[in-house]
C-alpha positions, 0 to 999 in steps of 0.5 A: 500500500505504501508504494503507491502513496510514496509520491504523495508522501514525498510532496506532502512532507517535503522529502527528497528522493533519498529520504523517501527511500527511507519510508520503505527502507526504514521498515526493511531495516527493522524487518530484515535486521531482526528476522533471524532473532524473531524466528528463533525467539518463536522457537524458544518462547512459543510461536503463539505468544510471539505472534500475538505480541508482535502483531500488537506492536505492528498494529500500534506502529501502523496507527502512529505512522498514520498520525505523524506530521514529520518525515523522521517520525514517519520513518521511525514508526515504519522501523518499529512496524518492521520490528513487529513484522520481524517477529510476526512473519516467521512465527506465522510461517512456522505455525503453519509448517509445524501444524501440517506434516511435510508433504501434500498437506503442508504444500497445500497449506503453504499455497493457501498462505501464498494466495492470502498474501497475494490477495492482500497485496492486490487488494492493498494496491487498489485500496491504496490507490483509492485511499491516496486520492483521499489522503495518503495517511489512510494507506498507513492506517488501513492495516490497523483494523486488519491487524486487530481482526487477525489478533482477535482471530489468533486468540481464538484459533491458535491453541494455547500451551500445546506447541512444542518449544525448542530446547536450550537457553537464549544465545544472547551473544549470538543474538546481539552479533547477528542483529547488529550485523544485519541492522548495520548491513541494511543501514549501510546499503540503503545509505550507500547511494547518498554516502557513495559506494566507495566512500570511507563510511560505506567501506568501513561499515561493510568491513564492520559487517564482515567482522561482526558476521565472522564473530557470529560464526565463531561464537555459534560454532562454540555454543551448546545451544546456538541461535543459528545452528550453522549445519542447517545451511548444508541443505542445498534446497534451503540455500537455493530457496533463500537465494531464490527469494533474495533475488525474487524480492530484491529485484521486484522491490526495486522494480516497483520503486522504479515503476512508481516513479515512471507511472506517476512522476514521468507519465503523470498517472494518478495513484489509482491508475498506477495501482490498477497497472499492478493489479493483473499480477496480484490477481493472477497470483491470488487466483493460481496460488492455491493450486501451487501445492498440487503442482509442487506435488506433481512437478517438483518445486525446483521446476516451478521456481526455475520457470518462475525465474525465467518469467520474472526475467521476461517481465523485466525485459518487456519493461525495457521497452518503456517510453513516454506513451507505453502501450497498455495491451502491448507492454504494461499488462503483458509485462505485469502478467509475466511478473504475476506468473513468476510470483505464482510459480516461485513464492510457494515453491520457495517456501516449501523448499526452505522448510522441507527436511527441517525439524519442527524445533527449527522451523522458526529459524528456517522461516527467519532465514527465508524472510531475512533473505527476501528483506535484505535482498530488497534493501540491497537492490533498492539501494543500488537502483536508488543510486542509478536513479539519483545519478541523473539528478533531479530530473528522471529520464527514460534512459535512467529508468531503463538502466534501473530496470536492467539491474532487476533483469540481470538479477532475475537471470542469475536467479534462473541459473541458480534455480536450474542447478537444483534440476541436476541435484540428487533427490533429497537424502540425509547425509548424516545426523547430529543429535537427531538433527539433519546436517546435510541434504542434497 
């Protein structure tokens, strides 16, 4: 919803393009920086409890974001909202994966989960277009009643005290190191376009990120009950799924930012017209996602995600043909439909790949890893694209927009190559176990 409202927010609050990016990136910073901690916290403290508390924080932050009159306060509210989402999202996904056994039942549940997300996305775009015409604040306030409804439903539906929790204590050292490294990484990449990628600050921050991650790995290898059991990364399907979602979300978040600038600032479209341009993709995903579980059972997740990555590249390639008078039937709608096909074929299969073969007491961790990949990917690619757009100064041009879309296209092609490696992989097989936990699957 916020994406469509960005130009109105920029005009009303007097934000620069780099500051406007922080309305998106502030949320991503809180979300991507704390997802791993959120996922593992759900495993340790109980998924129901974490889900309820985090959803409450999400609702309050949404309310505050819609009431503030200052750009800085809006970004702070978005950051807190992202923190709430960082604990809500992995708890929600792990509730599903621990409720339904691996196989057709879980695949069907995850496809429904994807359909709900796509429906919310497509409805959010249309509603935000309508609400932005009234006032951009309503796009920030709209999630409040939705979150409250979800909170009330969760209190009634989610069983109390029946879930299993992971054994072990809290790895405070690991939590501090990974949270600090993720926050600093996201902060660095979103600030890099303004500070300069070759600046002392950016390079120094990246070196600090590497040092923190090195300390984190060192600490986790020596902890009896680590925050992140590094052996989970020996799963080939889990790694491919994380890279796949990083590319899918990273390239699309960046493309959406570019498209909003193109449709509204360059072509002069209304917020509603812009939202309707994105609607075909969302509707396609909403309609077809419930079938992805059956398709995954029949064809396998790797084939679906590979075709999805190819469709993603095709959609971006079509938008390289943009000009001052784009054809709706020949460019915009076909391009959006290709992107919809990409999400439909990729999102649920990637969720299935990332959680299959993972023990119940690490489902929150696996969910946190997957969500972190998507959000960090979004932050990094958005920062790169923002730098490309800023290179032309204050005036946007078709050539600059095309250059920004090329970034998403190149990433999508990399995604095709990564996903295709899974087609040559052997069938899942457990290589060895340690304390009853899978160390490696291929």
